[in-house]
C-alpha positions in Angstrom: 0.0 0.0 0.0 1.4 3.4 -1.0 0.5 5.0 2.4 2.9 2.6 4.1 5.8 3.9 1.9 4.9 7.5 3.1 4.7 6.4 6.7 8.0 4.6 6.4 9.7 7.8 5.4 8.4 9.5 8.5 9.1 6.6 10.8 12.8 6.5 9.6 13.2 10.1 10.9 13.0 8.6 14.4 16.3 6.7 14.0 18.3 5.5 15.7 15.4 4.3 17.7 16.4 2.1 20.7 13.4 3.5 22.6 10.1 4.5 21.2 7.2 6.3 22.9 3.8 5.9 21.2 1.1 8.2 22.5 -2.3 7.1 21.1 -5.4 7.2 23.2 -7.0 4.4 21.2 -3.9 2.2 20.6 -5.3 -0.7 22.5 -9.0 -0.6 21.6 -10.5 -3.9 20.5 -12.3 -2.3 17.5 -10.4 -3.4 14.5 -7.6 -4.9 16.6 -6.4 -7.4 14.0 -6.3 -4.8 11.2 -4.6 -2.2 13.4 -2.0 -4.7 14.5 -1.2 -5.7 10.9 -0.9 -2.0 10.1 1.4 -1.4 13.1 3.7 -4.3 12.3 4.0 -3.0 8.8 4.7 0.6 9.5 7.1 0.0 12.3 9.2 -2.4 10.2 11.9 0.2 9.1 13.0 0.7 12.7 11.9 -2.5 14.4 15.4 -4.1 14.4 16.6 -1.1 16.5 13.9 -1.0 19.1 14.4 -2.6 22.5 11.7 -0.7 24.5 8.3 0.7 23.6 6.3 2.8 25.9 2.6 3.2 25.0 0.5 5.9 26.5 -3.1 5.0 25.9 -6.5 5.8 27.3 -8.9 3.1 26.0 -8.1 -0.6 25.9 -7.6 -3.8 27.8 -5.0 -6.4 28.7 -6.0 -8.7 25.9 -5.3 -6.0 23.3 -2.0 -5.2 25.0 -0.8 -8.8 24.9 -2.1 -9.3 21.3 -0.1 -6.3 20.0 3.0 -7.2 22.1 3.0 -10.8 20.7 2.6 -9.5 17.2 5.5 -7.0 17.5 7.7 -9.6 19.1 6.9 -12.2 16.5 7.7 -9.6 13.7 11.0 -8.6 15.5 11.9 -12.2 16.2 12.9 -11.2 19.7 11.5 -9.8 23.0 10.9 -6.1 23.0 10.0 -4.7 26.4 6.6 -2.9 26.6 5.7 -0.3 29.2 2.0 0.7 29.2 0.8 3.9 30.8 -2.9 4.7 30.9 -3.8 8.4 30.8 -6.5 10.7 29.5 -4.0 13.5 29.2 -3.5 13.2 25.5 -5.9 13.5 22.5 -3.6 13.4 19.5 -1.2 10.6 18.4 2.5 11.0 18.6 5.5 8.7 18.0 8.6 10.0 19.8 12.2 8.9 20.1 13.1 10.1 23.6 16.9 9.8 23.0 17.2 11.8 19.8 14.3 14.0 20.8 12.6 13.5 17.4 8.9 12.9 16.8 6.0 12.7 14.4 2.3 13.3 14.7 -0.1 10.9 13.1 -3.7 12.3 12.6 -5.5 9.0 12.7 -5.6 5.8 14.7 -3.9 2.7 13.3 -7.1 1.2 12.1 -7.9 4.4 10.2 -4.7 4.6 8.2 -5.5 4.6 4.5 -9.2 5.0 5.0 -9.4 8.8 5.0 -7.2 11.7 4.5 -5.1 12.3 7.7 -2.1 14.3 8.7 1.4 12.9 9.3 4.3 15.3 10.0 7.4 15.8 12.0 7.2 17.7 15.2 9.6 20.3 16.4 12.2 19.5 19.1 10.6 21.9 21.5 7.2 20.1 21.1 9.0 16.8 21.6 10.5 18.2 24.9 7.0 19.3 26.0 5.5 15.9 25.2 8.4 14.1 27.0 7.9 16.3 30.1 4.2 15.4 30.1 4.9 11.7 29.6 7.6 11.7 32.4 5.1 13.4 34.7 2.9 10.3 34.4 5.5 8.1 36.0 5.3 10.0 39.3 
């Protein structure tokens, strides 16, 4: 799918990506879980061999969805990637952030919406990444 090629270009801007933070309120919802998981494993492919740790900040979801996605990512990677899940209603939009390089992208739709309607994807400024990281870090307290 052509949209994946576009997403890959943006995902590659997060390299090197040992750690990845995904902020998506609906990341773990069960609606369209199988399709969303296929999309996720496809779009994360360009950096998957680099990732050791993924933190997901979500609002809606359940433990079944968390385990389902974790198993799919680990199967695609061929190794164990550590997942940290943080439930929060603090965020509305969807961001993917590399906390080490302080780079990030914003994705205007949920995983199961990619390719269905016109949606934004763009890089975000280093200052916005810093603000997002401060907010994510405040959730650990």
